[in-house]
GUZA-895770 format. One record per atom (N, C-alpha, C): y, z, x; residue number from 1; residue in one letter. Coordinates in Angstrom, 1 decimal. Layout:
N
<<Y,Z,X>,NUM,'A'> ...
% end
This chain:
135
<<20.9,-10.1,-7.7>,1,'M'> <<20.5,-8.9,-7.1>,1,'M'> <<20.0,-9.1,-5.7>,1,'M'> <<20.4,-8.2,-4.8>,2,'A'> <<20.0,-8.3,-3.4>,2,'A'> <<18.5,-8.0,-3.3>,2,'A'> <<17.9,-8.8,-2.4>,3,'R'> <<16.4,-8.6,-2.2>,3,'R'> <<16.2,-7.7,-1.0>,3,'R'> <<15.3,-6.8,-1.3>,4,'R'> <<14.8,-5.9,-0.2>,4,'R'> <<13.4,-6.3,0.1>,4,'R'> <<12.9,-6.0,1.4>,5,'P'> <<11.6,-6.4,1.7>,5,'P'> <<10.5,-5.7,0.9>,5,'P'> <<9.5,-6.4,0.6>,6,'S'> <<8.4,-5.8,-0.2>,6,'S'> <<7.7,-4.7,0.7>,6,'S'> <<7.0,-3.8,0.0>,7,'Q'> <<6.3,-2.7,0.6>,7,'Q'> <<5.0,-3.4,1.3>,7,'Q'> <<4.8,-3.1,2.5>,8,'L'> <<3.6,-3.5,3.2>,8,'L'> <<2.9,-2.3,3.9>,8,'L'> <<1.7,-2.1,3.8>,9,'P'> <<0.8,-2.9,2.9>,9,'P'> <<1.0,-2.6,1.5>,9,'P'> <<0.4,-3.4,0.6>,10,'E'> <<0.5,-3.3,-0.8>,10,'E'> <<0.2,-1.8,-1.2>,10,'E'> <<0.9,-1.3,-2.2>,11,'R'> <<0.7,0.0,-2.7>,11,'R'> <<-0.2,0.0,-4.0>,11,'R'> <<-1.0,1.0,-4.2>,12,'L'> <<-1.7,1.1,-5.4>,12,'L'> <<-0.8,1.5,-6.6>,12,'L'> <<-1.2,1.2,-7.8>,13,'A'> <<-0.5,1.6,-9.0>,13,'A'> <<-0.4,3.1,-9.1>,13,'A'> <<0.6,3.6,-9.7>,14,'P'> <<0.6,5.1,-9.9>,14,'P'> <<-0.6,5.6,-10.7>,14,'P'> <<-1.0,6.8,-10.4>,15,'A'> <<-2.2,7.4,-11.2>,15,'A'> <<-1.8,7.6,-12.6>,15,'A'> <<-2.7,7.8,-13.5>,16,'K'> <<-2.5,8.0,-14.9>,16,'K'> <<-1.6,9.2,-15.1>,16,'K'> <<-1.8,10.3,-14.4>,17,'V'> <<-1.0,11.5,-14.6>,17,'V'> <<0.5,11.2,-14.2>,17,'V'> <<0.7,10.3,-13.2>,18,'Q'> <<2.1,9.9,-12.8>,18,'Q'> <<2.7,9.0,-13.9>,18,'Q'> <<1.9,8.1,-14.4>,19,'I'> <<2.4,7.2,-15.5>,19,'I'> <<2.8,8.0,-16.7>,19,'I'> <<2.0,9.0,-17.1>,20,'D'> <<2.3,9.9,-18.2>,20,'D'> <<3.6,10.7,-18.0>,20,'D'> <<3.9,11.0,-16.7>,21,'A'> <<5.1,11.8,-16.4>,21,'A'> <<6.3,11.0,-16.3>,21,'A'> <<6.2,9.6,-16.1>,22,'A'> <<7.4,8.8,-16.0>,22,'A'> <<8.3,8.8,-17.2>,22,'A'> <<9.6,8.7,-17.0>,23,'R'> <<10.5,8.8,-18.1>,23,'R'> <<11.7,7.9,-17.9>,23,'R'> <<12.2,7.4,-19.1>,24,'Y'> <<13.5,6.7,-19.1>,24,'Y'> <<14.6,7.7,-19.3>,24,'Y'> <<15.5,7.8,-18.3>,25,'V'> <<16.6,8.8,-18.4>,25,'V'> <<17.9,8.1,-18.7>,25,'V'> <<18.0,6.8,-18.5>,26,'G'> <<19.3,6.1,-18.8>,26,'G'> <<20.3,6.3,-17.8>,26,'G'> <<21.5,5.8,-18.0>,27,'S'> <<22.6,5.8,-17.1>,27,'S'> <<23.9,5.7,-17.8>,27,'S'> <<24.8,6.6,-17.6>,28,'P'> <<26.1,6.4,-18.3>,28,'P'> <<26.9,5.2,-17.8>,28,'P'> <<26.6,4.6,-16.6>,29,'E'> <<27.3,3.5,-16.1>,29,'E'> <<27.0,2.2,-16.9>,29,'E'> <<25.9,2.2,-17.7>,30,'H'> <<25.6,1.0,-18.5>,30,'H'> <<25.7,1.3,-20.0>,30,'H'> <<26.4,2.4,-20.3>,31,'K'> <<26.6,2.7,-21.8>,31,'K'> <<28.1,2.5,-22.1>,31,'K'> <<28.4,1.9,-23.2>,32,'D'> <<29.8,1.7,-23.6>,32,'D'> <<30.1,2.5,-24.9>,32,'D'> <<29.2,3.4,-25.3>,33,'Q'> <<29.5,4.3,-26.4>,33,'Q'> <<28.7,5.6,-26.2>,33,'Q'> <<29.0,6.6,-27.0>,34,'R'> <<28.3,7.9,-26.8>,34,'R'> <<26.8,7.7,-26.9>,34,'R'> <<26.1,8.4,-26.1>,35,'W'> <<24.6,8.3,-26.0>,35,'W'> <<24.0,9.7,-25.9>,35,'W'> <<22.7,9.9,-25.9>,36,'W'> <<22.1,11.2,-25.9>,36,'W'> <<22.5,12.1,-24.8>,36,'W'> <<23.0,11.6,-23.7>,37,'E'> <<23.5,12.5,-22.6>,37,'E'> <<25.0,12.7,-22.7>,37,'E'> <<25.7,12.1,-23.6>,38,'G'> <<27.2,12.3,-23.7>,38,'G'> <<28.0,11.1,-23.7>,38,'G'> <<29.1,11.1,-22.9>,39,'L'> <<30.1,10.0,-22.9>,39,'L'> <<29.6,8.9,-22.0>,39,'L'> <<30.0,7.7,-22.3>,40,'P'> <<29.7,6.5,-21.5>,40,'P'> <<30.7,6.4,-20.3>,40,'P'> <<30.3,5.6,-19.3>,41,'K'> <<31.1,5.3,-18.2>,41,'K'> <<31.5,3.8,-18.1>,41,'K'> <<30.9,3.0,-19.0>,42,'A'> <<31.2,1.6,-19.0>,42,'A'> <<32.2,1.3,-20.1>,42,'A'> <<33.0,0.3,-20.0>,43,'F'> <<34.0,0.0,-21.0>,43,'F'> <<34.0,-1.5,-21.2>,43,'F'> <<34.3,-1.9,-22.5>,44,'V'> <<34.3,-3.4,-22.8>,44,'V'> <<35.8,-3.7,-23.0>,44,'V'> <<36.3,-4.7,-22.2>,45,'D'> <<37.7,-5.1,-22.3>,45,'D'> <<38.0,-5.9,-23.6>,45,'D'> <<39.2,-6.4,-23.8>,46,'I'> <<39.5,-7.1,-25.0>,46,'I'> <<38.8,-8.5,-25.0>,46,'I'> <<38.3,-9.0,-23.8>,47,'N'> <<37.6,-10.2,-23.8>,47,'N'> <<36.1,-10.1,-23.9>,47,'N'> <<35.7,-8.8,-24.2>,48,'G'> <<34.2,-8.5,-24.3>,48,'G'> <<33.5,-8.4,-23.0>,48,'G'> <<34.2,-8.3,-21.9>,49,'V'> <<33.6,-8.2,-20.6>,49,'V'> <<33.4,-6.7,-20.3>,49,'V'> <<32.2,-6.3,-20.0>,50,'A'> <<31.9,-4.9,-19.7>,50,'A'> <<32.2,-4.6,-18.2>,50,'A'> <<32.9,-3.5,-18.0>,51,'T'> <<33.3,-3.1,-16.7>,51,'T'> <<33.0,-1.6,-16.5>,51,'T'> <<33.0,-1.1,-15.2>,52,'R'> <<32.9,0.3,-14.9>,52,'R'> <<34.1,0.6,-14.1>,52,'R'> <<34.6,1.8,-14.1>,53,'P'> <<35.8,2.1,-13.2>,53,'P'> <<35.5,1.9,-11.8>,53,'P'> <<36.4,1.1,-11.1>,54,'N'> <<36.3,0.8,-9.7>,54,'N'> <<35.0,0.0,-9.3>,54,'N'> <<34.4,-0.7,-10.3>,55,'K'> <<33.2,-1.5,-10.0>,55,'K'> <<33.4,-2.9,-10.6>,55,'K'> <<32.4,-3.7,-10.3>,56,'E'> <<32.4,-5.1,-10.9>,56,'E'> <<31.9,-5.0,-12.3>,56,'E'> <<31.7,-6.2,-12.9>,57,'D'> <<31.2,-6.2,-14.2>,57,'D'> <<29.8,-5.6,-14.3>,57,'D'> <<29.4,-5.1,-15.4>,58,'T'> <<28.1,-4.4,-15.6>,58,'T'> <<27.4,-4.9,-16.8>,58,'T'> <<26.1,-4.7,-16.9>,59,'T'> <<25.3,-5.1,-18.0>,59,'T'> <<25.3,-3.8,-19.0>,59,'T'> <<25.6,-4.0,-20.2>,60,'I'> <<25.6,-2.9,-21.2>,60,'I'> <<24.2,-2.7,-21.7>,60,'I'> <<23.7,-1.5,-21.7>,61,'C'> <<22.4,-1.1,-22.3>,61,'C'> <<22.7,-0.6,-23.7>,61,'C'> <<22.0,-1.1,-24.6>,62,'T'> <<22.2,-0.8,-26.0>,62,'T'> <<21.3,0.4,-26.5>,62,'T'> <<20.8,1.1,-25.6>,63,'L'> <<19.9,2.3,-25.9>,63,'L'> <<20.8,3.5,-26.0>,63,'L'> <<21.1,4.1,-27.2>,64,'Y'> <<22.0,5.2,-27.3>,64,'Y'> <<21.4,6.4,-27.9>,64,'Y'> <<20.3,6.3,-28.7>,65,'T'> <<19.8,7.4,-29.5>,65,'T'> <<18.6,8.0,-28.8>,65,'T'> <<18.2,9.2,-29.2>,66,'I'> <<17.0,9.8,-28.7>,66,'I'> <<15.7,9.0,-28.9>,66,'I'> <<15.7,8.3,-30.1>,67,'E'> <<14.6,7.4,-30.4>,67,'E'> <<14.6,6.2,-29.5>,67,'E'> <<15.8,5.7,-29.1>,68,'D'> <<15.8,4.6,-28.1>,68,'D'> <<15.3,5.1,-26.8>,68,'D'> <<15.6,6.3,-26.4>,69,'R'> <<15.1,6.9,-25.1>,69,'R'> <<13.6,7.0,-25.1>,69,'R'> <<13.1,7.5,-26.2>,70,'D'> <<11.6,7.7,-26.3>,70,'D'> <<10.9,6.3,-26.3>,70,'D'> <<11.5,5.3,-27.0>,71,'R'> <<10.9,4.0,-27.0>,71,'R'> <<10.9,3.4,-25.6>,71,'R'> <<12.1,3.6,-24.9>,72,'A'> <<12.2,3.1,-23.5>,72,'A'> <<11.2,3.8,-22.6>,72,'A'> <<11.0,5.1,-22.8>,73,'T'> <<10.0,5.8,-22.0>,73,'T'> <<8.6,5.2,-22.1>,73,'T'> <<8.3,4.8,-23.3>,74,'K'> <<7.0,4.1,-23.6>,74,'K'> <<7.0,2.8,-22.8>,74,'K'> <<8.1,2.0,-22.8>,75,'W'> <<8.0,0.7,-22.1>,75,'W'> <<7.9,0.9,-20.6>,75,'W'> <<8.6,2.0,-20.0>,76,'V'> <<8.4,2.3,-18.6>,76,'V'> <<7.0,2.6,-18.3>,76,'V'> <<6.4,3.4,-19.1>,77,'Q'> <<5.0,3.8,-18.9>,77,'Q'> <<4.0,2.6,-19.0>,77,'Q'> <<4.3,1.8,-20.0>,78,'Y'> <<3.5,0.5,-20.2>,78,'Y'> <<3.6,-0.4,-19.0>,78,'Y'> <<4.9,-0.6,-18.5>,79,'A'> <<5.1,-1.4,-17.3>,79,'A'> <<4.3,-0.9,-16.1>,79,'A'> <<4.3,0.4,-15.9>,80,'L'> <<3.6,1.0,-14.8>,80,'L'> <<2.1,0.8,-15.0>,80,'L'> <<1.6,1.0,-16.2>,81,'E'> <<0.2,0.8,-16.5>,81,'E'> <<-0.3,-0.6,-16.3>,81,'E'> <<0.6,-1.6,-16.7>,82,'A'> <<0.2,-3.0,-16.7>,82,'A'> <<0.5,-3.7,-15.4>,82,'A'> <<1.0,-2.9,-14.4>,83,'G'> <<1.2,-3.5,-13.1>,83,'G'> <<2.5,-4.3,-13.0>,83,'G'> <<3.4,-4.1,-14.0>,84,'Q'> <<4.7,-4.9,-14.0>,84,'Q'> <<5.7,-4.1,-13.2>,84,'Q'> <<5.5,-4.0,-11.9>,85,'F'> <<6.4,-3.3,-11.1>,85,'F'> <<6.4,-3.8,-9.7>,85,'F'> <<7.3,-3.3,-8.9>,86,'K'> <<7.4,-3.8,-7.5>,86,'K'> <<7.8,-2.6,-6.6>,86,'K'> <<6.9,-2.2,-5.7>,87,'F'> <<7.3,-1.2,-4.7>,87,'F'> <<8.1,-1.8,-3.6>,87,'F'> <<8.9,-1.0,-3.0>,88,'Y'> <<9.7,-1.4,-1.8>,88,'Y'> <<9.5,-0.4,-0.7>,88,'Y'> <<9.8,-0.9,0.5>,89,'E'> <<9.7,0.0,1.7>,89,'E'> <<10.6,1.3,1.4>,89,'E'> <<10.0,2.4,1.6>,90,'G'> <<10.7,3.7,1.4>,90,'G'> <<10.5,4.3,0.1>,90,'G'> <<9.9,3.6,-0.9>,91,'D'> <<9.7,4.2,-2.2>,91,'D'> <<8.7,5.4,-2.1>,91,'D'> <<8.9,6.4,-2.9>,92,'K'> <<8.0,7.6,-2.8>,92,'K'> <<6.9,7.3,-3.8>,92,'K'> <<6.7,8.1,-4.8>,93,'D'> <<5.6,8.1,-5.7>,93,'D'> <<5.6,7.0,-6.7>,93,'D'> <<6.8,6.5,-7.1>,94,'Y'> <<7.0,5.5,-8.1>,94,'Y'> <<7.6,4.3,-7.6>,94,'Y'> <<7.3,3.1,-8.1>,95,'P'> <<7.9,1.9,-7.7>,95,'P'> <<9.4,1.8,-8.1>,95,'P'> <<10.2,1.2,-7.3>,96,'K'> <<11.6,1.1,-7.5>,96,'K'> <<12.0,0.3,-8.7>,96,'K'> <<11.2,-0.8,-9.0>,97,'K'> <<11.6,-1.7,-10.1>,97,'K'> <<10.4,-2.0,-11.0>,97,'K'> <<10.6,-1.9,-12.3>,98,'V'> <<9.6,-2.3,-13.3>,98,'V'> <<10.3,-3.2,-14.3>,98,'V'> <<9.4,-3.9,-15.1>,99,'W'> <<9.9,-4.8,-16.2>,99,'W'> <<9.0,-4.7,-17.4>,99,'W'> <<9.6,-5.0,-18.5>,100,'F'> <<8.8,-5.0,-19.8>,100,'F'> <<9.5,-6.0,-20.8>,100,'F'> <<8.6,-6.7,-21.5>,101,'R'> <<9.1,-7.6,-22.6>,101,'R'> <<8.8,-7.0,-23.9>,101,'R'> <<9.8,-6.7,-24.7>,102,'D'> <<9.6,-6.1,-26.0>,102,'D'> <<9.1,-7.1,-27.1>,102,'D'> <<8.8,-6.6,-28.3>,103,'K'> <<8.2,-7.5,-29.3>,103,'K'> <<9.2,-8.6,-29.8>,103,'K'> <<10.5,-8.4,-29.5>,104,'D'> <<11.5,-9.5,-29.8>,104,'D'> <<11.7,-10.5,-28.7>,104,'D'> <<11.0,-10.3,-27.6>,105,'G'> <<11.1,-11.2,-26.5>,105,'G'> <<12.1,-10.8,-25.4>,105,'G'> <<12.9,-9.7,-25.7>,106,'Q'> <<13.8,-9.2,-24.7>,106,'Q'> <<13.1,-8.6,-23.5>,106,'Q'> <<13.6,-9.0,-22.3>,107,'I'> <<13.0,-8.4,-21.1>,107,'I'> <<13.9,-7.2,-20.7>,107,'I'> <<13.3,-6.1,-20.3>,108,'W'> <<14.0,-4.9,-19.9>,108,'W'> <<13.7,-4.7,-18.4>,108,'W'> <<14.7,-4.4,-17.6>,109,'F'> <<14.5,-4.1,-16.2>,109,'F'> <<14.7,-2.6,-16.0>,109,'F'> <<13.8,-2.0,-15.3>,110,'G'> <<13.8,-0.6,-15.1>,110,'G'> <<14.0,-0.3,-13.6>,110,'G'> <<15.0,0.5,-13.2>,111,'L'> <<15.3,0.9,-11.9>,111,'L'> <<15.0,2.4,-11.7>,111,'L'> <<14.2,2.7,-10.7>,112,'C'> <<13.8,4.1,-10.5>,112,'C'> <<15.0,4.8,-9.9>,112,'C'> <<15.5,5.9,-10.5>,113,'V'> <<16.6,6.7,-9.9>,113,'V'> <<16.1,8.0,-9.3>,113,'V'> <<14.8,8.3,-9.6>,114,'N'> <<14.2,9.4,-8.9>,114,'N'> <<12.7,9.1,-8.7>,114,'N'> <<12.4,8.7,-7.4>,115,'S'> <<11.1,8.2,-7.1>,115,'S'> <<10.0,9.3,-7.0>,115,'S'> <<10.4,10.6,-7.0>,116,'I'> <<9.5,11.7,-7.0>,116,'I'> <<9.1,12.1,-8.4>,116,'I'> <<10.1,12.1,-9.3>,117,'L'> <<9.9,12.5,-10.7>,117,'L'> <<9.6,11.4,-11.6>,117,'L'> <<9.8,10.1,-11.2>,118,'G'> <<9.5,9.0,-12.0>,118,'G'> <<10.5,8.8,-13.1>,118,'G'> <<11.8,8.9,-12.8>,119,'Q'> <<12.9,8.7,-13.7>,119,'Q'> <<13.5,7.4,-13.5>,119,'Q'> <<13.7,6.7,-14.7>,120,'Y'> <<14.2,5.3,-14.6>,120,'Y'> <<15.4,5.1,-15.5>,120,'Y'> <<16.3,4.2,-15.1>,121,'K'> <<17.3,3.7,-16.0>,121,'K'> <<17.0,2.2,-16.2>,121,'K'> <<17.5,1.6,-17.2>,122,'G'> <<17.2,0.2,-17.5>,122,'G'> <<18.2,-0.5,-18.3>,122,'G'> <<18.1,-1.8,-18.3>,123,'W'> <<19.0,-2.7,-19.0>,123,'W'> <<18.3,-4.0,-19.3>,123,'W'> <<18.8,-4.8,-20.3>,124,'P'> <<18.2,-6.1,-20.6>,124,'P'> <<18.5,-7.1,-19.5>,124,'P'> <<17.6,-8.0,-19.2>,125,'I'> <<17.7,-9.1,-18.3>,125,'I'> <<17.1,-10.3,-18.9>,125,'I'> <<17.4,-11.5,-18.3>,126,'D'> <<16.8,-12.7,-18.8>,126,'D'> <<15.6,-13.1,-17.9>,126,'D'> <<14.9,-14.1,-18.3>,127,'E'> <<13.6,-14.5,-17.6>,127,'E'> <<13.9,-15.0,-16.2>,127,'E'> <<15.0,-15.6,-16.0>,128,'E'> <<15.4,-16.0,-14.6>,128,'E'> <<15.5,-14.8,-13.7>,128,'E'> <<16.2,-13.8,-14.1>,129,'E'> <<16.3,-12.6,-13.3>,129,'E'> <<15.0,-11.9,-13.1>,129,'E'> <<14.1,-11.9,-14.1>,130,'R'> <<12.8,-11.3,-13.9>,130,'R'> <<12.0,-12.1,-12.8>,130,'R'> <<12.0,-13.4,-12.9>,131,'R'> <<11.3,-14.2,-11.9>,131,'R'> <<11.9,-14.0,-10.5>,131,'R'> <<13.2,-13.8,-10.4>,132,'E'> <<13.9,-13.7,-9.1>,132,'E'> <<13.4,-12.4,-8.5>,132,'E'> <<13.3,-11.3,-9.2>,133,'V'> <<12.9,-10.0,-8.7>,133,'V'> <<11.4,-9.8,-8.6>,133,'V'> <<10.6,-10.3,-9.6>,134,'F'> <<9.2,-10.0,-9.6>,134,'F'> <<8.3,-11.2,-9.3>,134,'F'> <<8.9,-12.3,-9.2>,135,'G'> <<8.1,-13.5,-8.9>,135,'G'> <<7.4,-14.1,-10.1>,135,'G'> 
% end
């Protein structure tokens, strides 16, 4: 992932009302099957490599159901509350990147797609990627 300069000076965590309003909205570009918003935009080729039309390889997100969306919303809110985020220059009300480790040890990366409404998409990452982005 390309690095952007950190926000200077440091930003305060979002307020409780903002955290409660934050949502996981997902992204069709990381889905390879029908999900709560409709059809996917990622495809898996015969070798098991996930791709998007006119794009490089992509990471497939396995969150497809409304229950998955609600669970992911909770991890976005938890990450914001726990300070597991990183603001960047130009971010509005919400930090651009958040992370969360679920009970199975999987780390989820959240990317803010609407910094005013607090809407995030996300996908699984490994520990090395988490350290690279969040330190």
